C-alpha positions as MATLAB code, in Angstrom:
seq = 'MYLALIAAWAAPVIALEWWYGGVLLRRAWRPIALAVAMTTAYMGLADVAALHNGIFEVSEDHSLPLRGGSFILEDWLFLLVTNLALAQAAVLLIEQRVTARWWRRLRGR';
ca = [
      73.860  128.835  107.020;
      76.793  127.750  109.174;
      74.693  124.946  110.278;
      73.787  123.552  106.646;
      77.625  123.858  105.852;
      78.672  121.873  108.996;
      75.870  119.198  107.994;
      77.157  119.050  104.111;
      80.661  118.494  105.040;
      80.579  116.201  108.025;
      77.388  113.897  106.614;
      79.057  112.238  103.807;
      82.600  111.665  105.700;
      80.880  109.957  108.746;
      78.388  107.932  106.646;
      81.286  106.578  105.035;
      83.311  105.580  107.764;
      80.158  103.716  109.102;
      79.268  102.020  105.604;
      82.795  100.934  105.583;
      83.579   99.576  109.286;
      79.939  100.147  111.470;
      80.942   96.968  112.777;
      84.038   98.020  114.278;
      82.756  101.351  115.097;
      79.651   99.889  117.063;
      82.054   97.731  119.344;
      84.577  100.245  120.007;
      81.792  102.998  121.187;
      83.398  103.795  124.222;
      86.770  104.949  123.244;
      85.057  106.718  120.515;
      82.786  108.372  122.816;
      85.450  109.331  125.299;
      87.987  110.898  122.682;
      84.969  112.826  121.581;
      83.972  113.889  124.597;
      87.398  115.249  125.784;
      88.589  116.601  122.821;
      85.123  118.464  121.929;
      84.641  119.604  125.417;
      88.862  120.987  125.759;
      88.431  122.684  122.313;
      85.058  124.042  123.032;
      86.811  125.945  126.322;
      89.122  127.191  124.198;
      86.910  128.421  121.525;
      84.560  130.008  124.080;
      87.975  131.771  125.879;
      88.798  132.992  122.470;
      85.480  134.188  121.739;
      85.306  136.148  125.238;
      88.766  137.655  124.675;
      88.081  139.274  121.143;
      90.408  136.595  119.344;
      87.525  136.007  116.625;
      83.753  136.678  116.086;
      81.340  134.582  114.455;
      78.765  136.618  112.056;
      75.334  136.299  113.541;
      74.228  136.686  110.068;
      75.029  133.027  108.692;
      74.551  131.437  112.318;
      71.344  130.560  114.679;
      70.689  132.454  117.530;
      71.250  129.841  119.688;
      74.059  131.732  121.829;
      74.714  132.085  125.810;
      77.539  134.455  125.457;
      80.351  133.400  124.466;
      78.794  129.951  123.912;
      77.616  129.313  120.054;
      75.685  125.771  119.587;
      77.284  125.752  115.617;
      80.714  125.848  116.730;
      80.472  123.253  119.307;
      78.734  121.004  116.540;
      81.431  121.685  114.227;
      83.795  120.361  116.977;
      81.580  117.474  117.670;
      81.472  115.933  114.022;
      84.952  116.708  113.300;
      86.092  115.083  116.441;
      83.905  112.212  115.979;
      84.994  111.887  111.896;
      88.862  111.730  113.448;
      88.093  109.578  116.572;
      86.028  106.872  113.849;
      89.070  107.338  111.228;
      91.639  106.372  114.040;
      89.690  103.138  115.180;
      89.455  102.020  111.427;
      92.663  102.608  110.348;
      94.110  101.165  113.572;
      91.967   97.824  112.928;
      93.133   98.102  109.266;
      96.705   97.747  110.359;
      96.251   94.999  112.851;
      94.160   92.984  110.744;
      96.573   93.209  107.928;
      99.595   92.583  110.019;
      97.264   89.527  111.726;
      96.793   87.998  108.020;
     100.347   88.058  107.549;
     101.505   86.510  110.141;
      98.996   83.994  109.724;
     100.673   83.605  106.179;
     103.895   83.101  107.497;
     105.359   85.888  106.338;
];
C-alpha cells in the first residue's frame, strides 16, 4: 500500500515537471542526478540509522517484504522521488528566473 501511495503522489508531480520543462530537464540531467543521488544517500542513511535505533518503525502490514535489516526499499524510493521532484523544480525555477531577467535586459528595462 505504501508503494502505491508513493506512486500516486509522485507520478503527477514529476509528469507535470516534464510536461512543463522536459527540454530543460534533459539538458540538466547531470546536476539533477548528482543532487538526487547525494541527498537520497544522505537522507537514506539517516533513515536507516533512525530505524536501527528505534526512533520510528514502519508497519510491515502496509509495506512490501523487501527489507534488509534497517533498509526498507519503499523508504528509499520515497526519498528518491521526493528529491527528484525537488531537484527538477529547482532547475525549472532557476531557468524561469534567468529567462525572465534576460528578456527584461533585452527589452531595455
